[in-house]
VEXVEX-374526 format. One record per residue (C-alpha): residue number from 1; z, y, x. Coordinates in steps of 0.25 Angstrom, whole numbers. Layout:
N
(NUM; (Z; Y; X))
...
//
This chain:
413
(1; (612; 140; -512))
(2; (622; 151; -513))
(3; (619; 165; -519))
(4; (622; 172; -506))
(5; (613; 163; -498))
(6; (602; 164; -508))
(7; (602; 180; -507))
(8; (602; 179; -492))
(9; (589; 170; -492))
(10; (582; 179; -502))
(11; (579; 191; -492))
(12; (574; 181; -482))
(13; (565; 174; -491))
(14; (559; 188; -496))
(15; (558; 193; -481))
(16; (550; 180; -478))
(17; (541; 182; -490))
(18; (539; 197; -486))
(19; (536; 193; -472))
(20; (526; 183; -476))
(21; (519; 193; -485))
(22; (519; 204; -474))
(23; (513; 194; -464))
(24; (502; 191; -474))
(25; (499; 205; -476))
(26; (497; 207; -461))
(27; (487; 196; -460))
(28; (474; 201; -454))
(29; (461; 193; -454))
(30; (452; 199; -443))
(31; (437; 197; -442))
(32; (431; 200; -428))
(33; (421; 194; -418))
(34; (429; 193; -405))
(35; (427; 179; -401))
(36; (425; 179; -386))
(37; (436; 176; -376))
(38; (439; 190; -373))
(39; (437; 195; -388))
(40; (446; 184; -393))
(41; (457; 188; -383))
(42; (456; 202; -388))
(43; (456; 200; -402))
(44; (469; 191; -400))
(45; (476; 204; -396))
(46; (473; 210; -410))
(47; (478; 197; -416))
(48; (491; 197; -408))
(49; (494; 211; -409))
(50; (492; 210; -424))
(51; (501; 198; -425))
(52; (512; 206; -417))
(53; (511; 217; -427))
(54; (514; 207; -438))
(55; (500; 203; -443))
(56; (493; 190; -444))
(57; (479; 190; -437))
(58; (468; 181; -443))
(59; (457; 180; -434))
(60; (443; 179; -439))
(61; (434; 179; -427))
(62; (419; 179; -430))
(63; (409; 178; -418))
(64; (399; 189; -417))
(65; (401; 204; -422))
(66; (391; 203; -432))
(67; (396; 190; -438))
(68; (410; 195; -439))
(69; (406; 208; -445))
(70; (398; 201; -455))
(71; (408; 191; -459))
(72; (419; 202; -460))
(73; (410; 212; -468))
(74; (406; 200; -478))
(75; (420; 196; -480))
(76; (424; 211; -483))
(77; (412; 213; -493))
(78; (415; 200; -499))
(79; (429; 203; -502))
(80; (436; 195; -492))
(81; (439; 204; -481))
(82; (446; 201; -468))
(83; (457; 210; -464))
(84; (450; 216; -452))
(85; (436; 215; -446))
(86; (429; 219; -433))
(87; (418; 229; -431))
(88; (412; 236; -419))
(89; (416; 251; -418))
(90; (405; 258; -426))
(91; (398; 257; -440))
(92; (399; 243; -443))
(93; (409; 244; -454))
(94; (403; 256; -461))
(95; (398; 249; -473))
(96; (412; 243; -476))
(97; (418; 257; -476))
(98; (407; 262; -485))
(99; (409; 251; -495))
(100; (425; 253; -495))
(101; (428; 240; -489))
(102; (436; 244; -477))
(103; (450; 249; -477))
(104; (453; 262; -468))
(105; (463; 261; -457))
(106; (467; 276; -458))
(107; (482; 273; -459))
(108; (482; 266; -445))
(109; (473; 276; -439))
(110; (482; 287; -443))
(111; (495; 280; -438))
(112; (488; 277; -425))
(113; (481; 291; -424))
(114; (467; 285; -421))
(115; (461; 299; -422))
(116; (469; 302; -409))
(117; (468; 289; -401))
(118; (454; 284; -404))
(119; (441; 290; -398))
(120; (432; 298; -408))
(121; (421; 289; -407))
(122; (430; 277; -412))
(123; (436; 285; -423))
(124; (422; 288; -428))
(125; (418; 274; -427))
(126; (430; 269; -436))
(127; (431; 280; -446))
(128; (423; 282; -459))
(129; (424; 294; -468))
(130; (437; 299; -461))
(131; (444; 285; -462))
(132; (446; 274; -451))
(133; (440; 261; -456))
(134; (442; 253; -443))
(135; (451; 251; -431))
(136; (444; 252; -418))
(137; (450; 243; -408))
(138; (443; 245; -395))
(139; (433; 253; -387))
(140; (422; 244; -381))
(141; (412; 248; -371))
(142; (399; 242; -375))
(143; (390; 244; -362))
(144; (398; 238; -351))
(145; (391; 231; -339))
(146; (400; 219; -334))
(147; (397; 213; -321))
(148; (403; 201; -313))
(149; (407; 208; -300))
(150; (405; 195; -291))
(151; (391; 194; -296))
(152; (388; 209; -292))
(153; (395; 207; -279))
(154; (386; 194; -277))
(155; (373; 202; -279))
(156; (378; 214; -271))
(157; (377; 223; -283))
(158; (387; 235; -287))
(159; (391; 238; -301))
(160; (378; 245; -308))
(161; (380; 258; -314))
(162; (367; 258; -323))
(163; (357; 249; -328))
(164; (347; 252; -317))
(165; (358; 248; -307))
(166; (361; 236; -316))
(167; (347; 230; -315))
(168; (348; 230; -300))
(169; (361; 222; -301))
(170; (355; 213; -311))
(171; (343; 210; -302))
(172; (353; 206; -291))
(173; (361; 197; -300))
(174; (348; 190; -305))
(175; (343; 188; -291))
(176; (357; 181; -288))
(177; (354; 171; -299))
(178; (364; 176; -309))
(179; (363; 181; -323))
(180; (361; 196; -321))
(181; (365; 201; -335))
(182; (373; 192; -344))
(183; (368; 194; -358))
(184; (371; 191; -372))
(185; (358; 190; -379))
(186; (362; 195; -393))
(187; (357; 207; -401))
(188; (370; 215; -400))
(189; (371; 213; -385))
(190; (356; 216; -382))
(191; (358; 229; -390))
(192; (371; 232; -381))
(193; (363; 229; -368))
(194; (352; 238; -373))
(195; (362; 249; -376))
(196; (369; 248; -363))
(197; (356; 250; -356))
(198; (352; 261; -365))
(199; (365; 269; -363))
(200; (363; 268; -348))
(201; (348; 271; -347))
(202; (347; 281; -359))
(203; (361; 287; -360))
(204; (369; 291; -372))
(205; (359; 301; -377))
(206; (349; 290; -380))
(207; (360; 281; -385))
(208; (364; 291; -396))
(209; (350; 294; -398))
(210; (347; 280; -402))
(211; (360; 276; -409))
(212; (365; 289; -415))
(213; (353; 298; -417))
(214; (342; 286; -419))
(215; (333; 295; -411))
(216; (319; 290; -408))
(217; (318; 300; -396))
(218; (330; 292; -390))
(219; (323; 279; -392))
(220; (310; 285; -385))
(221; (317; 291; -374))
(222; (314; 287; -359))
(223; (329; 284; -358))
(224; (328; 274; -369))
(225; (316; 268; -364))
(226; (322; 266; -350))
(227; (334; 259; -357))
(228; (324; 249; -364))
(229; (317; 246; -351))
(230; (330; 243; -344))
(231; (335; 234; -356))
(232; (322; 226; -355))
(233; (325; 224; -340))
(234; (338; 217; -343))
(235; (331; 205; -349))
(236; (328; 201; -335))
(237; (343; 200; -332))
(238; (349; 191; -343))
(239; (348; 176; -343))
(240; (341; 166; -352))
(241; (354; 162; -359))
(242; (357; 176; -364))
(243; (351; 176; -378))
(244; (362; 174; -388))
(245; (373; 173; -378))
(246; (386; 178; -382))
(247; (391; 190; -375))
(248; (404; 184; -369))
(249; (395; 173; -363))
(250; (387; 183; -356))
(251; (400; 189; -351))
(252; (405; 175; -346))
(253; (392; 175; -337))
(254; (397; 188; -330))
(255; (411; 183; -329))
(256; (406; 170; -323))
(257; (397; 177; -313))
(258; (385; 170; -319))
(259; (380; 184; -323))
(260; (381; 198; -317))
(261; (382; 208; -328))
(262; (384; 209; -343))
(263; (382; 221; -352))
(264; (393; 220; -363))
(265; (404; 228; -370))
(266; (418; 228; -364))
(267; (422; 216; -373))
(268; (415; 208; -361))
(269; (427; 212; -353))
(270; (436; 203; -362))
(271; (428; 191; -357))
(272; (431; 195; -343))
(273; (445; 197; -346))
(274; (446; 183; -353))
(275; (440; 177; -341))
(276; (451; 184; -332))
(277; (440; 193; -325))
(278; (445; 206; -320))
(279; (437; 219; -322))
(280; (434; 225; -308))
(281; (436; 212; -301))
(282; (428; 201; -308))
(283; (419; 210; -316))
(284; (414; 224; -317))
(285; (411; 234; -328))
(286; (402; 246; -329))
(287; (394; 255; -338))
(288; (380; 261; -337))
(289; (378; 275; -341))
(290; (368; 282; -333))
(291; (365; 293; -343))
(292; (378; 297; -348))
(293; (388; 289; -357))
(294; (390; 275; -353))
(295; (401; 269; -362))
(296; (397; 263; -375))
(297; (409; 263; -384))
(298; (411; 253; -396))
(299; (422; 244; -400))
(300; (428; 236; -411))
(301; (435; 240; -424))
(302; (442; 232; -435))
(303; (440; 236; -450))
(304; (448; 232; -462))
(305; (442; 228; -475))
(306; (449; 232; -487))
(307; (458; 221; -493))
(308; (460; 216; -507))
(309; (474; 213; -504))
(310; (480; 227; -500))
(311; (491; 220; -492))
(312; (481; 216; -481))
(313; (479; 230; -477))
(314; (492; 230; -470))
(315; (487; 220; -461))
(316; (474; 228; -459))
(317; (482; 241; -455))
(318; (492; 233; -446))
(319; (480; 227; -439))
(320; (473; 240; -437))
(321; (486; 246; -431))
(322; (488; 235; -422))
(323; (474; 235; -416))
(324; (476; 250; -411))
(325; (490; 248; -406))
(326; (490; 252; -391))
(327; (495; 238; -386))
(328; (484; 231; -395))
(329; (473; 240; -389))
(330; (476; 238; -375))
(331; (478; 223; -376))
(332; (465; 222; -384))
(333; (457; 230; -374))
(334; (462; 221; -363))
(335; (456; 209; -369))
(336; (444; 215; -376))
(337; (438; 223; -365))
(338; (438; 235; -373))
(339; (447; 248; -372))
(340; (457; 253; -382))
(341; (451; 261; -393))
(342; (463; 270; -392))
(343; (462; 281; -382))
(344; (477; 283; -380))
(345; (481; 270; -373))
(346; (483; 267; -358))
(347; (472; 258; -354))
(348; (477; 256; -340))
(349; (479; 241; -343))
(350; (464; 239; -345))
(351; (454; 234; -335))
(352; (445; 243; -327))
(353; (433; 242; -336))
(354; (442; 247; -348))
(355; (447; 258; -339))
(356; (433; 262; -337))
(357; (430; 262; -352))
(358; (443; 270; -355))
(359; (438; 280; -345))
(360; (425; 281; -352))
(361; (432; 283; -366))
(362; (438; 296; -360))
(363; (424; 301; -357))
(364; (416; 304; -370))
(365; (403; 306; -362))
(366; (403; 292; -358))
(367; (406; 286; -372))
(368; (394; 281; -380))
(369; (396; 276; -394))
(370; (391; 262; -397))
(371; (380; 259; -406))
(372; (389; 253; -416))
(373; (396; 267; -417))
(374; (383; 274; -418))
(375; (373; 266; -426))
(376; (374; 258; -439))
(377; (374; 243; -438))
(378; (360; 242; -444))
(379; (354; 251; -433))
(380; (361; 244; -422))
(381; (356; 230; -428))
(382; (342; 236; -427))
(383; (343; 240; -413))
(384; (349; 227; -409))
(385; (337; 220; -415))
(386; (327; 229; -408))
(387; (335; 228; -394))
(388; (336; 213; -396))
(389; (321; 211; -399))
(390; (318; 219; -386))
(391; (327; 212; -377))
(392; (322; 198; -382))
(393; (308; 202; -382))
(394; (303; 206; -368))
(395; (289; 209; -373))
(396; (294; 220; -381))
(397; (290; 233; -374))
(398; (300; 245; -372))
(399; (291; 254; -381))
(400; (292; 243; -392))
(401; (307; 243; -391))
(402; (308; 258; -392))
(403; (299; 258; -405))
(404; (308; 248; -411))
(405; (321; 256; -407))
(406; (314; 268; -414))
(407; (312; 260; -426))
(408; (327; 257; -427))
(409; (331; 271; -425))
(410; (322; 275; -437))
(411; (328; 266; -447))
(412; (338; 271; -457))
(413; (352; 264; -456))
//
């Protein structure tokens, strides 16, 4: 090989090695629980956008939120952390921050001006001690009521505006021989159904009394009692196959017209979209808020464990930046059913349900913080247990249930 040719090849070889090193540094293993059809389509948006930005997405999907969080936390504590891991917007990653196991994302937050483009409640949910420790990727409404328009037309019912009206509709659907309320009989969905009823029947004052102030007076109020009694009535409108059913399988019953209605967060809309169903044509969406605010806001965030290899933090920051880019936010929302967490985006490309949600986000009086944002995981778990026992134990009286709720509120968490 001639001297001139050797020197011509050396830079190319060096560039190849550097490119390979850079690619390795942008490798991101992401642990999440998005495994349903709609969720999988949504998470692919993040993977594809990260790839376009120069990264390599390594997908670690673990079914079930609790399972995914536990696996990610155990790996982080055990010294083998993923690049990023999913949490619900709220307090689920507090212990990791307190134990100095999470990297902050302040550099990305400053570059994208998060304090100007994110809602105050979301900023509070991802900040600890003045630093940003997670990337919020969406805003989910947790208390949507979805219904099959053909089913309601068949039974001669209009869209209900409250739980009192909904029970009348559920009776008509039951009389028609269909499943009135498609339900996933798992603890977290039993809790969410109860909370949806409580917000409508008791209002934001009692909601905050329970989950923020832990007020015994709120639990003993006439409004809370009315919510409990309405919740108990809903046992009459679920089918025998509901215990243990996955939430997306319940959504499928509504999509197929085998059931009339479902209470579920707006991630259910991703399932309708995956089945090529159109909001306003094939299915409808509504929120119940008879006593004030009616939109329970939550969402998802990704946190970034500290890495032994400092070079991997580059992939973390690239992923954090990519997730909040305007194009990513819109594409993700279209697949996931949520709305963008950024308030500075044009949402006209989203469906009518998302348009309704975006409108509610402009009215603070309609916004209600989710229980994940208000109460620690231990309290939410205790409430789940009490609500599940009541739902699955029809012999339990309203008074007995209220006493158990009071007991939860008196505990120290």
